[in-house]
N, CA, C and O atoms as a GROMACS GRO file, in nm:
protein
  572
    1LYS      N    1   9.808   8.761  12.616
    1LYS     CA    2   9.746   8.764  12.484
    1LYS      C    3   9.820   8.862  12.393
    1LYS      O    4   9.838   8.835  12.274
    2LEU      N    5   9.864   8.978  12.448
    2LEU     CA    6   9.938   9.074  12.367
    2LEU      C    7  10.067   9.014  12.314
    2LEU      O    8  10.105   9.040  12.200
    3ASP      N    9  10.136   8.933  12.396
    3ASP     CA   10  10.260   8.871  12.350
    3ASP      C   11  10.234   8.782  12.229
    3ASP      O   12  10.312   8.780  12.134
    4LYS      N   13  10.122   8.708  12.234
    4LYS     CA   14  10.088   8.620  12.122
    4LYS      C   15  10.062   8.704  11.996
    4LYS      O   16  10.106   8.668  11.887
    5LEU      N   17   9.988   8.815  12.012
    5LEU     CA   18   9.962   8.900  11.897
    5LEU      C   19  10.090   8.961  11.844
    5LEU      O   20  10.110   8.966  11.722
    6ASN      N   21  10.177   9.008  11.933
    6ASN     CA   22  10.303   9.066  11.888
    6ASN      C   23  10.390   8.964  11.815
    6ASN      O   24  10.462   9.000  11.723
    7SER      N   25  10.383   8.838  11.856
    7SER     CA   26  10.464   8.736  11.791
    7SER      C   27  10.418   8.712  11.647
    7SER      O   28  10.496   8.665  11.564
    8TYR      N   29  10.292   8.744  11.617
    8TYR     CA   30  10.242   8.730  11.481
    8TYR      C   31  10.260   8.859  11.400
    8TYR      O   32  10.222   8.864  11.283
    9SER      N   33  10.317   8.962  11.461
    9SER     CA   34  10.338   9.092  11.398
    9SER      C   35  10.206   9.153  11.350
    9SER      O   36  10.200   9.215  11.244
   10LEU      N   37  10.102   9.133  11.428
   10LEU     CA   38   9.973   9.191  11.394
   10LEU      C   39   9.961   9.330  11.454
   10LEU      O   40  10.015   9.358  11.561
   11GLU      N   41   9.890   9.416  11.383
   11GLU     CA   42   9.862   9.548  11.438
   11GLU      C   43   9.747   9.531  11.536
   11GLU      O   44   9.646   9.471  11.504
   12PHE      N   45   9.764   9.586  11.656
   12PHE     CA   46   9.663   9.568  11.759
   12PHE      C   47   9.638   9.701  11.827
   12PHE      O   48   9.732   9.766  11.873
   13ASP      N   49   9.514   9.742  11.834
   13ASP     CA   50   9.476   9.867  11.899
   13ASP      C   51   9.395   9.835  12.022
   13ASP      O   52   9.283   9.783  12.012
   14GLN      N   53   9.450   9.865  12.138
   14GLN     CA   54   9.381   9.833  12.264
   14GLN      C   55   9.250   9.908  12.279
   14GLN      O   56   9.163   9.866  12.356
   15ASP      N   57   9.233  10.019  12.206
   15ASP     CA   58   9.112  10.100  12.219
   15ASP      C   59   9.000  10.054  12.126
   15ASP      O   60   8.889  10.108  12.134
   16THR      N   61   9.025   9.956  12.040
   16THR     CA   62   8.923   9.908  11.948
   16THR      C   63   8.828   9.816  12.022
   16THR      O   64   8.868   9.713  12.077
   17VAL      N   65   8.701   9.853  12.021
   17VAL     CA   66   8.598   9.772  12.085
   17VAL      C   67   8.480   9.758  11.990
   17VAL      O   68   8.462   9.839  11.899
   18CYS      N   69   8.401   9.656  12.012
   18CYS     CA   70   8.279   9.636  11.935
   18CYS      C   71   8.181   9.747  11.969
   18CYS      O   72   8.162   9.780  12.086
   19ASP      N   73   8.118   9.804  11.868
   19ASP     CA   74   8.026   9.914  11.890
   19ASP      C   75   7.893   9.868  11.948
   19ASP      O   76   7.810   9.952  11.984
   20VAL      N   77   7.871   9.740  11.958
   20VAL     CA   78   7.747   9.689  12.019
   20VAL      C   79   7.773   9.646  12.164
   20VAL      O   80   7.710   9.698  12.256
   21CYS      N   81   7.864   9.552  12.183
   21CYS     CA   82   7.887   9.495  12.317
   21CYS      C   83   7.996   9.567  12.396
   21CYS      O   84   8.011   9.545  12.517
   22ARG      N   85   8.074   9.651  12.329
   22ARG     CA   86   8.182   9.730  12.389
   22ARG      C   87   8.300   9.644  12.435
   22ARG      O   88   8.383   9.692  12.513
   23LEU      N   89   8.310   9.520  12.390
   23LEU     CA   90   8.422   9.433  12.425
   23LEU      C   91   8.524   9.432  12.312
   23LEU      O   92   8.487   9.446  12.195
   24PRO      N   93   8.652   9.416  12.346
   24PRO     CA   94   8.757   9.424  12.243
   24PRO      C   95   8.795   9.292  12.178
   24PRO      O   96   8.860   9.293  12.074
   25ASP      N   97   8.758   9.181  12.235
   25ASP     CA   98   8.814   9.053  12.192
   25ASP      C   99   8.738   8.989  12.077
   25ASP      O  100   8.615   8.990  12.072
   26SER      N  101   8.815   8.933  11.984
   26SER     CA  102   8.760   8.849  11.879
   26SER      C  103   8.769   8.705  11.925
   26SER      O  104   8.848   8.671  12.014
   27GLU      N  105   8.688   8.621  11.866
   27GLU     CA  106   8.693   8.477  11.891
   27GLU      C  107   8.687   8.409  11.756
   27GLU      O  108   8.651   8.470  11.656
   28GLU      N  109   8.722   8.283  11.754
   28GLU     CA  110   8.710   8.208  11.630
   28GLU      C  111   8.563   8.208  11.588
   28GLU      O  112   8.476   8.183  11.671
   29ASP      N  113   8.536   8.235  11.462
   29ASP     CA  114   8.400   8.244  11.407
   29ASP      C  115   8.320   8.362  11.461
   29ASP      O  116   8.198   8.367  11.444
   30ASN      N  117   8.386   8.457  11.527
   30ASN     CA  118   8.321   8.580  11.572
   30ASN      C  119   8.425   8.692  11.569
   30ASN      O  120   8.464   8.747  11.673
   31GLU      N  121   8.468   8.724  11.449
   31GLU     CA  122   8.574   8.822  11.429
   31GLU      C  123   8.520   8.965  11.442
   31GLU      O  124   8.400   8.989  11.432
   32MET      N  125   8.612   9.057  11.465
   32MET     CA  126   8.580   9.200  11.460
   32MET      C  127   8.581   9.241  11.314
   32MET      O  128   8.673   9.207  11.239
   33VAL      N  129   8.479   9.314  11.273
   33VAL     CA  130   8.465   9.356  11.134
   33VAL      C  131   8.454   9.508  11.131
   33VAL      O  132   8.379   9.567  11.210
   34PHE      N  133   8.528   9.572  11.042
   34PHE     CA  134   8.527   9.717  11.028
   34PHE      C  135   8.452   9.755  10.901
   34PHE      O  136   8.473   9.696  10.795
   35CYS      N  137   8.364   9.854  10.912
   35CYS     CA  138   8.294   9.906  10.794
   35CYS      C  139   8.394   9.984  10.710
   35CYS      O  140   8.469  10.067  10.761
   36ASP      N  141   8.395   9.956  10.580
   36ASP     CA  142   8.485  10.026  10.489
   36ASP      C  143   8.436  10.166  10.454
   36ASP      O  144   8.506  10.242  10.386
   37GLY      N  145   8.316  10.202  10.500
   37GLY     CA  146   8.265  10.337  10.477
   37GLY      C  147   8.291  10.430  10.593
   37GLY      O  148   8.344  10.540  10.574
   38CYS      N  149   8.254  10.388  10.714
   38CYS     CA  150   8.263  10.476  10.831
   38CYS      C  151   8.361  10.427  10.937
   38CYS      O  152   8.385  10.496  11.036
   39ASN      N  153   8.418  10.310  10.917
   39ASN     CA  154   8.516  10.249  11.008
   39ASN      C  155   8.457  10.202  11.140
   39ASN      O  156   8.531  10.176  11.235
   40MET      N  157   8.325  10.190  11.149
   40MET     CA  158   8.261  10.136  11.268
   40MET      C  159   8.304   9.990  11.284
   40MET      O  160   8.321   9.920  11.184
   41CYS      N  161   8.323   9.945  11.407
   41CYS     CA  162   8.373   9.810  11.433
   41CYS      C  163   8.271   9.731  11.515
   41CYS      O  164   8.219   9.779  11.615
   42VAL      N  165   8.244   9.608  11.470
   42VAL     CA  166   8.150   9.520  11.540
   42VAL      C  167   8.198   9.376  11.534
   42VAL      O  168   8.273   9.338  11.444
   43HIS      N  169   8.155   9.296  11.631
   43HIS     CA  170   8.172   9.151  11.620
   43HIS      C  171   8.068   9.101  11.519
   43HIS      O  172   7.960   9.157  11.505
   44GLN      N  173   8.103   8.994  11.450
   44GLN     CA  174   8.008   8.933  11.356
   44GLN      C  175   7.875   8.903  11.424
   44GLN      O  176   7.769   8.941  11.373
   45ALA      N  177   7.879   8.836  11.539
   45ALA     CA  178   7.756   8.795  11.607
   45ALA      C  179   7.677   8.914  11.660
   45ALA      O  180   7.554   8.909  11.664
   46CYS      N  181   7.745   9.018  11.701
   46CYS     CA  182   7.677   9.136  11.756
   46CYS      C  183   7.599   9.213  11.650
   46CYS      O  184   7.503   9.282  11.683
   47TYR      N  185   7.641   9.203  11.524
   47TYR     CA  186   7.577   9.280  11.417
   47TYR      C  187   7.503   9.192  11.316
   47TYR      O  188   7.442   9.242  11.222
   48GLY      N  189   7.508   9.061  11.336
   48GLY     CA  190   7.436   8.970  11.248
   48GLY      C  191   7.505   8.944  11.116
   48GLY      O  192   7.439   8.925  11.014
   49ILE      N  193   7.637   8.941  11.117
   49ILE     CA  194   7.714   8.912  10.995
   49ILE      C  195   7.745   8.762  10.996
   49ILE      O  196   7.835   8.717  11.066
   50GLU      N  197   7.669   8.686  10.918
   50GLU     CA  198   7.686   8.542  10.919
   50GLU      C  199   7.821   8.499  10.861
   50GLU      O  200   7.886   8.409  10.914
   51LYS      N  201   7.864   8.564  10.753
   51LYS     CA  202   7.990   8.530  10.689
   51LYS      C  203   8.058   8.660  10.646
   51LYS      O  204   7.995   8.746  10.584
   52ILE      N  205   8.185   8.673  10.680
   52ILE     CA  206   8.258   8.793  10.641
   52ILE      C  207   8.279   8.788  10.490
   52ILE      O  208   8.337   8.694  10.438
   53PRO      N  209   8.231   8.891  10.420
   53PRO     CA  210   8.247   8.890  10.275
   53PRO      C  211   8.392   8.915  10.235
   53PRO      O  212   8.466   8.983  10.306
   54GLN      N  213   8.431   8.861  10.121
   54GLN     CA  214   8.565   8.891  10.069
   54GLN      C  215   8.559   9.031  10.011
   54GLN      O  216   8.458   9.070   9.952
   55GLY      N  217   8.664   9.106  10.028
   55GLY     CA  218   8.664   9.244   9.980
   55GLY      C  219   8.606   9.336  10.086
   55GLY      O  220   8.621   9.312  10.206
   56SER      N  221   8.541   9.440  10.041
   56SER     CA  222   8.491   9.540  10.135
   56SER      C  223   8.357   9.499  10.196
   56SER      O  224   8.282   9.419  10.140
   57TRP      N  225   8.331   9.556  10.314
   57TRP     CA  226   8.204   9.534  10.384
   57TRP      C  227   8.153   9.669  10.431
   57TRP      O  228   8.230   9.750  10.482
   58LEU      N  229   8.023   9.693  10.414
   58LEU     CA  230   7.961   9.817  10.461
   58LEU      C  231   7.854   9.786  10.565
   58LEU      O  232   7.779   9.690  10.551
   59CYS      N  233   7.849   9.868  10.670
   59CYS     CA  234   7.744   9.855  10.770
   59CYS      C  235   7.612   9.896  10.704
   59CYS      O  236   7.612   9.949  10.593
   60ALA      N  237   7.501   9.873  10.771
   60ALA     CA  238   7.369   9.900  10.713
   60ALA      C  239   7.351  10.047  10.671
   60ALA      O  240   7.305  10.072  10.560
   61PRO      N  241   7.385  10.147  10.757
   61PRO     CA  242   7.368  10.285  10.712
   61PRO      C  243   7.454  10.321  10.591
   61PRO      O  244   7.407  10.388  10.499
   62CYS      N  245   7.581  10.277  10.588
   62CYS     CA  246   7.668  10.306  10.474
   62CYS      C  247   7.620  10.236  10.348
   62CYS      O  248   7.629  10.292  10.239
   63ASP      N  249   7.570  10.115  10.363
   63ASP     CA  250   7.517  10.040  10.250
   63ASP      C  251   7.392  10.108  10.194
   63ASP      O  252   7.370  10.109  10.073
   64PHE      N  253   7.310  10.166  10.282
   64PHE     CA  254   7.186  10.230  10.242
   64PHE      C  255   7.208  10.369  10.182
   64PHE      O  256   7.153  10.402  10.077
   65GLY      N  257   7.290  10.450  10.249
   65GLY     CA  258   7.303  10.589  10.206
   65GLY      C  259   7.443  10.641  10.186
   65GLY      O  260   7.462  10.760  10.161
   66GLY      N  261   7.542  10.553  10.196
   66GLY     CA  262   7.680  10.596  10.180
   66GLY      C  263   7.742  10.640  10.312
   66GLY      O  264   7.670  10.659  10.410
   67PRO      N  265   7.874  10.658  10.314
   67PRO     CA  266   7.944  10.692  10.438
   67PRO      C  267   7.900  10.823  10.502
   67PRO      O  268   7.916  10.841  10.622
   68GLN      N  269   7.844  10.914  10.424
   68GLN     CA  270   7.799  11.042  10.479
   68GLN      C  271   7.662  11.031  10.546
   68GLN      O  272   7.621  11.122  10.618
   69PHE      N  273   7.590  10.922  10.524
   69PHE     CA  274   7.457  10.903  10.581
   69PHE      C  275   7.469  10.870  10.729
   69PHE      O  276   7.527  10.767  10.765
   70ARG      N  277   7.415  10.953  10.814
   70ARG     CA  278   7.419  10.936  10.959
   70ARG      C  279   7.278  10.945  11.016
   70ARG      O  280   7.236  11.052  11.060
   71PRO      N  281   7.205  10.833  11.015
   71PRO     CA  282   7.068  10.839  11.067
   71PRO      C  283   7.067  10.861  11.218
   71PRO      O  284   7.163  10.827  11.288
   72GLU      N  285   6.960  10.920  11.267
   72GLU     CA  286   6.942  10.934  11.411
   72GLU      C  287   6.880  10.807  11.465
   72GLU      O  288   6.794  10.746  11.401
   73CYS      N  289   6.922  10.768  11.583
   73CYS     CA  290   6.860  10.654  11.650
   73CYS      C  291   6.725  10.699  11.705
   73CYS      O  292   6.717  10.800  11.776
   74VAL      N  293   6.622  10.625  11.674
   74VAL     CA  294   6.488  10.660  11.723
   74VAL      C  295   6.477  10.634  11.874
   74VAL      O  296   6.386  10.686  11.939
   75LEU      N  297   6.567  10.554  11.929
   75LEU     CA  298   6.559  10.516  12.070
   75LEU      C  299   6.651  10.595  12.163
   75LEU      O  300   6.635  10.590  12.285
   76CYS      N  301   6.747  10.670  12.106
   76CYS     CA  302   6.837  10.749  12.190
   76CYS      C  303   6.880  10.874  12.114
   76CYS      O  304   6.855  10.884  11.994
   77PRO      N  305   6.945  10.969  12.180
   77PRO     CA  306   6.984  11.093  12.111
   77PRO      C  307   7.114  11.085  12.032
   77PRO      O  308   7.161  11.189  11.983
   78ASN      N  309   7.174  10.969  12.016
   78ASN     CA  310   7.302  10.958  11.946
   78ASN      C  311   7.283  10.913  11.801
   78ASN      O  312   7.193  10.835  11.770
   79SER      N  313   7.370  10.963  11.712
   79SER     CA  314   7.355  10.929  11.571
   79SER      C  315   7.468  10.843  11.516
   79SER      O  316   7.457  10.793  11.404
   80MET      N  317   7.575  10.824  11.589
   80MET     CA  318   7.686  10.742  11.541
   80MET      C  319   7.673  10.601  11.598
   80MET      O  320   7.612  10.581  11.703
   81GLY      N  321   7.731  10.503  11.530
   81GLY     CA  322   7.735  10.370  11.587
   81GLY      C  323   7.670  10.264  11.502
   81GLY      O  324   7.626  10.290  11.390
   82ALA      N  325   7.664  10.144  11.557
   82ALA     CA  326   7.612  10.026  11.488
   82ALA      C  327   7.460  10.028  11.485
   82ALA      O  328   7.395   9.998  11.585
   83MET      N  329   7.405  10.064  11.371
   83MET     CA  330   7.260  10.077  11.358
   83MET      C  331   7.203   9.982  11.255
   83MET      O  332   7.272   9.935  11.164
   84LYS      N  333   7.076   9.955  11.272
   84LYS     CA  334   6.996   9.880  11.175
   84LYS      C  335   6.866   9.957  11.155
   84LYS      O  336   6.829  10.041  11.237
   85ALA      N  337   6.797   9.928  11.047
   85ALA     CA  338   6.674  10.000  11.011
   85ALA      C  339   6.550   9.917  11.038
   85ALA      O  340   6.557   9.795  11.056
   86THR      N  341   6.436   9.986  11.038
   86THR     CA  342   6.308   9.917  11.038
   86THR      C  343   6.287   9.864  10.895
   86THR      O  344   6.364   9.896  10.804
   87LYS      N  345   6.183   9.786  10.876
   87LYS     CA  346   6.159   9.721  10.747
   87LYS      C  347   6.151   9.821  10.632
   87LYS      O  348   6.201   9.794  10.522
   88ASN      N  349   6.089   9.935  10.655
   88ASN     CA  350   6.072  10.034  10.548
   88ASN      C  351   6.183  10.140  10.545
   88ASN      O  352   6.176  10.235  10.467
   89TYR      N  353   6.286  10.124  10.629
   89TYR     CA  354   6.400  10.216  10.638
   89TYR      C  355   6.358  10.356  10.684
   89TYR      O  356   6.434  10.452  10.668
   90ARG      N  357   6.239  10.368  10.741
   90ARG     CA  358   6.193  10.498  10.790
   90ARG      C  359   6.263  10.535  10.920
   90ARG      O  360   6.300  10.651  10.942
   91TYR      N  361   6.282  10.436  11.007
   91TYR     CA  362   6.348  10.459  11.135
   91TYR      C  363   6.473  10.373  11.146
   91TYR      O  364   6.482  10.265  11.087
   92TRP      N  365   6.569  10.424  11.222
   92TRP     CA  366   6.694  10.352  11.248
   92TRP      C  367   6.714  10.348  11.399
   92TRP      O  368   6.670  10.437  11.471
   93ALA      N  369   6.781  10.245  11.445
   93ALA     CA  370   6.813  10.234  11.588
   93ALA      C  371   6.946  10.161  11.604
   93ALA      O  372   6.982  10.076  11.524
   94HIS      N  373   7.016  10.196  11.710
   94HIS     CA  374   7.137  10.122  11.745
   94HIS      C  375   7.098   9.979  11.779
   94HIS      O  376   6.994   9.955  11.840
   95VAL      N  377   7.180   9.885  11.740
   95VAL     CA  378   7.157   9.745  11.777
   95VAL      C  379   7.154   9.733  11.929
   95VAL      O  380   7.069   9.663  11.984
   96ALA      N  381   7.246   9.802  11.997
   96ALA     CA  382   7.250   9.796  12.144
   96ALA      C  383   7.122   9.852  12.205
   96ALA      O  384   7.071   9.796  12.302
   97CYS      N  385   7.070   9.962  12.151
   97CYS     CA  386   6.944  10.018  12.203
   97CYS      C  387   6.829   9.918  12.185
   97CYS      O  388   6.748   9.898  12.276
   98ALA      N  389   6.825   9.856  12.068
   98ALA     CA  390   6.719   9.758  12.040
   98ALA      C  391   6.729   9.638  12.135
   98ALA      O  392   6.627   9.578  12.172
   99LEU      N  393   6.850   9.602  12.172
   99LEU     CA  394   6.868   9.491  12.266
   99LEU      C  395   6.826   9.528  12.408
   99LEU      O  396   6.777   9.443  12.482
  100TRP      N  397   6.843   9.654  12.447
  100TRP     CA  398   6.813   9.698  12.583
  100TRP      C  399   6.666   9.730  12.607
  100TRP      O  400   6.620   9.723  12.721
  101ILE      N  401   6.592   9.765  12.503
  101ILE     CA  402   6.449   9.797  12.519
  101ILE      C  403   6.371   9.667  12.502
  101ILE      O  404   6.366   9.613  12.392
  102PRO      N  405   6.309   9.616  12.609
  102PRO     CA  406   6.248   9.482  12.604
  102PRO      C  407   6.140   9.464  12.497
  102PRO      O  408   6.124   9.354  12.444
  103GLU      N  409   6.067   9.569  12.465
  103GLU     CA  410   5.958   9.556  12.368
  103GLU      C  411   6.009   9.546  12.224
  103GLU      O  412   5.938   9.494  12.137
  104VAL      N  413   6.128   9.593  12.200
  104VAL     CA  414   6.184   9.599  12.065
  104VAL      C  415   6.254   9.468  12.032
  104VAL      O  416   6.305   9.400  12.121
  105GLY      N  417   6.257   9.434  11.906
  105GLY     CA  418   6.324   9.311  11.865
  105GLY      C  419   6.374   9.321  11.723
  105GLY      O  420   6.383   9.429  11.665
  106PHE      N  421   6.406   9.205  11.667
  106PHE     CA  422   6.457   9.196  11.531
  106PHE      C  423   6.371   9.097  11.454
  106PHE      O  424   6.340   8.990  11.506
  107GLY      N  425   6.334   9.131  11.332
  107GLY     CA  426   6.257   9.040  11.248
  107GLY      C  427   6.331   8.910  11.226
  107GLY      O  428   6.271   8.802  11.230
  108ASP      N  429   6.461   8.919  11.202
  108ASP     CA  430   6.547   8.802  11.188
  108ASP      C  431   6.656   8.814  11.294
  108ASP      O  432   6.751   8.890  11.278
  109PRO      N  433   6.643   8.738  11.404
  109PRO     CA  434   6.740   8.751  11.514
  109PRO      C  435   6.883   8.711  11.478
  109PRO      O  436   6.977   8.753  11.544
  110ILE      N  437   6.901   8.631  11.374
  110ILE     CA  438   7.036   8.592  11.331
  110ILE      C  439   7.103   8.711  11.260
  110ILE      O  440   7.218   8.744  11.289
  111LYS      N  441   7.031   8.772  11.167
  111LYS     CA  442   7.085   8.887  11.093
  111LYS      C  443   7.068   9.018  11.170
  111LYS      O  444   7.124   9.121  11.133
  112MET      N  445   6.989   9.012  11.277
  112MET     CA  446   6.963   9.128  11.363
  112MET      C  447   6.905   9.245  11.283
  112MET      O  448   6.947   9.359  11.298
  113GLU      N  449   6.809   9.212  11.197
  113GLU     CA  450   6.737   9.313  11.120
  113GLU      C  451   6.610   9.253  11.064
  113GLU      O  452   6.603   9.131  11.050
  114PRO      N  453   6.512   9.330  11.032
  114PRO     CA  454   6.495   9.471  11.064
  114PRO      C  455   6.455   9.490  11.211
  114PRO      O  456   6.414   9.395  11.278
  115ILE      N  457   6.467   9.613  11.257
  115ILE     CA  458   6.419   9.649  11.391
  115ILE      C  459   6.266   9.642  11.388
  115ILE      O  460   6.203   9.697  11.297
  116ILE      N  461   6.207   9.576  11.486
  116ILE     CA  462   6.061   9.562  11.489
  116ILE      C  463   6.006   9.600  11.628
  116ILE      O  464   6.079   9.612  11.726
  117ASN      N  465   5.876   9.619  11.632
  117ASN     CA  466   5.797   9.641  11.753
  117ASN      C  467   5.819   9.775  11.821
  117ASN      O  468   5.794   9.788  11.941
  118LEU      N  469   5.864   9.876  11.748
  118LEU     CA  470   5.875  10.009  11.806
  118LEU      C  471   5.739  10.057  11.856
  118LEU      O  472   5.730  10.130  11.955
  119ASN      N  473   5.633  10.016  11.787
  119ASN     CA  474   5.498  10.056  11.826
  119ASN      C  475   5.450   9.990  11.955
  119ASN      O  476   5.348  10.030  12.010
  120LYS      N  477   5.522   9.891  12.005
  120LYS     CA  478   5.484   9.824  12.130
  120LYS      C  479   5.546   9.887  12.254
  120LYS      O  480   5.519   9.844  12.366
  121ILE      N  481   5.629   9.990  12.234
  121ILE     CA  482   5.689  10.060  12.348
  121ILE      C  483   5.581  10.146  12.412
  121ILE      O  484   5.518  10.226  12.343
  122PRO      N  485   5.558  10.132  12.543
  122PRO     CA  486   5.457  10.214  12.610
  122PRO      C  487   5.487  10.363  12.595
  122PRO      O  488   5.602  10.405  12.609
  123PRO      N  489   5.385  10.444  12.568
  123PRO     CA  490   5.406  10.589  12.550
  123PRO      C  491   5.479  10.655  12.667
  123PRO      O  492   5.552  10.752  12.646
  124ALA      N  493   5.461  10.605  12.787
  124ALA     CA  494   5.526  10.665  12.904
  124ALA      C  495   5.678  10.658  12.894
  124ALA      O  496   5.747  10.746  12.946
  125LYS      N  497   5.733  10.555  12.830
  125LYS     CA  498   5.878  10.542  12.818
  125LYS      C  499   5.939  10.652  12.731
  125LYS      O  500   6.057  10.684  12.745
  126TRP      N  501   5.859  10.708  12.641
  126TRP     CA  502   5.908  10.815  12.554
  126TRP      C  503   5.911  10.950  12.628
  126TRP      O  504   5.971  11.046  12.579
  127GLN      N  505   5.847  10.956  12.744
  127GLN     CA  506   5.838  11.081  12.820
  127GLN      C  507   5.942  11.091  12.932
  127GLN      O  508   5.954  11.197  12.994
  128LEU      N  509   6.016  10.984  12.958
  128LEU     CA  510   6.112  10.983  13.068
  128LEU      C  511   6.238  11.062  13.034
  128LEU      O  512   6.276  11.075  12.918
  129THR      N  513   6.302  11.114  13.137
  129THR     CA  514   6.431  11.180  13.122
  129THR      C  515   6.540  11.079  13.153
  129THR      O  516   6.535  11.011  13.256
  130CYS      N  517   6.637  11.069  13.064
  130CYS     CA  518   6.746  10.974  13.082
  130CYS      C  519   6.831  11.012  13.202
  130CYS      O  520   6.868  11.129  13.218
  131SER      N  521   6.860  10.915  13.287
  131SER     CA  522   6.942  10.943  13.405
  131SER      C  523   7.090  10.959  13.368
  131SER      O  524   7.167  11.011  13.449
  132LEU      N  525   7.131  10.915  13.249
  132LEU     CA  526   7.271  10.928  13.207
  132LEU      C  527   7.297  11.060  13.135
  132LEU      O  528   7.386  11.136  13.174
  133CYS      N  529   7.220  11.087  13.030
  133CYS     CA  530   7.247  11.207  12.950
  133CYS      C  531   7.159  11.325  12.989
  133CYS      O  532   7.181  11.437  12.941
  134LYS      N  533   7.061  11.302  13.075
  134LYS     CA  534   6.971  11.407  13.124
  134LYS      C  535   6.884  11.468  13.013
  134LYS      O  536   6.831  11.578  13.028
  135GLU      N  537   6.869  11.394  12.902
  135GLU     CA  538   6.786  11.442  12.792
  135GLU      C  539   6.654  11.368  12.790
  135GLU      O  540   6.642  11.256  12.841
  136LYS      N  541   6.555  11.433  12.730
  136LYS     CA  542   6.422  11.373  12.717
  136LYS      C  543   6.398  11.345  12.568
  136LYS      O  544   6.296  11.385  12.512
  137ARG      N  545   6.495  11.276  12.507
  137ARG     CA  546   6.486  11.239  12.366
  137ARG      C  547   6.504  11.089  12.356
  137ARG      O  548   6.598  11.034  12.414
  138GLY      N  549   6.418  11.024  12.285
  138GLY     CA  550   6.429  10.879  12.270
  138GLY      C  551   6.345  10.806  12.370
  138GLY      O  552   6.249  10.861  12.425
  139CYS      N  553   6.382  10.682  12.395
  139CYS     CA  554   6.306  10.594  12.480
  139CYS      C  555   6.397  10.545  12.594
  139CYS      O  556   6.502  10.486  12.568
  140CYS      N  557   6.357  10.568  12.716
  140CYS     CA  558   6.438  10.524  12.828
  140CYS      C  559   6.401  10.381  12.866
  140CYS      O  560   6.284  10.342  12.859
  141PHE      N  561   6.501  10.304  12.905
  141PHE     CA  562   6.472  10.173  12.961
  141PHE      C  563   6.482  10.185  13.112
  141PHE      O  564   6.554  10.270  13.164
  142GLN      N  565   6.410  10.098  13.180
  142GLN     CA  566   6.403  10.106  13.325
  142GLN      C  567   6.447   9.976  13.388
  142GLN      O  568   6.429   9.869  13.330
  143CYS      N  569   6.504   9.986  13.507
  143CYS     CA  570   6.543   9.867  13.582
  143CYS      C  571   6.417   9.798  13.634
  143CYS      O  572   6.427   9.695  13.700
   0.00000   0.00000   0.00000
């Protein structure tokens, strides 16, 4: 695949991955898209981008508050990455976190926004300590 890319004289960064699925590959009709505000990278399908706009594109946080706006994820202790908001923009969550917590969903699954059903997460999940980061912030998912 690299030989094919090199033959087209395209710039290719092996470290570039989608901020939702963590995979590097683009496919036809599912391109990698970079935010012109924060440079976050996502696949169209992973972030709910139905059509790549001509010109610049901003992720939801940059579109809402500018490139300096870094909301905290209500579901984990990290603040960087591919996030979407709840309907009232009060809370933000990573798309990946919303996909991993079974109770959480998206009002529009195609656009993957707004984040819904945070209130359906059992209170006990908010009290667990994460086995990865060892922190007791956010909502842990369980096997």
